[in-house]
N, C-alpha and C positions, 0 to 999 in steps of 0.2 A: 505803597512801598514794596509789598510782597511781590507784586507783578513786575516791578522794576528789577528787583534782585533776580527774579526768575529769568527775565529776558537777558540780563547780563551773564548769567550762568550759561544760557543757551549759546550766546555769542562766544564765550570762552571755550566751550566744548567744541563748537564748530571750528574755531581757530586751531585748537589742538589737533583735531582730526586732519585738517588741511596740512599742518606742519608734519604730522606723521606720514601722510601719504607722500609728500614732497621728499622727505628724508629717505623713505623706503625706495623711491624711484631713483634717487641719486646714488644710494648705496648699491642697488642692483646694477646700475649702469657702470659704476666704478669697478665692481667685482667682475662684471662681464668683460670690460675693457682690459683689465689686468690679466685675465685668462686667455681671451681670444684675439685681442687687438683688432676687432672688427666693429665698424660703426653699425652695420646692419644688426649684428647680434646684440650690441649694446642697446639699440632702439627696441628690439623685441623684448629683451630682458627688462628694460625700463617699463614697458607696458605691463609686464607680469609683476613687477615691483616686489612686494613682500613674498610672493610665492617663490620667485627665483632665489631670494635671499635665504629663505628657509631650506630650499633644495640644496643650495650651496653649503650651508652649515651641516646638513645631514650627510652630504656626499663627501665633503672635505673637512673632517673633524680637525680641530686645532692640534698641532703637534705631529701631523702625519706628512 
């Protein structure tokens, strides 16, 4: 039973990680498109994912 719970936990962690990566990519593409209106830059920023999102937050703070 302990092994069963452990493997279920591993599956949940994997699913959460996949969801986080997908959301980060979608967020980066959305931000990029709203700023640049360029498919090429949206693809590049999608590959960078969370790195681009963090860069955007630091460069363009809310309210400016």
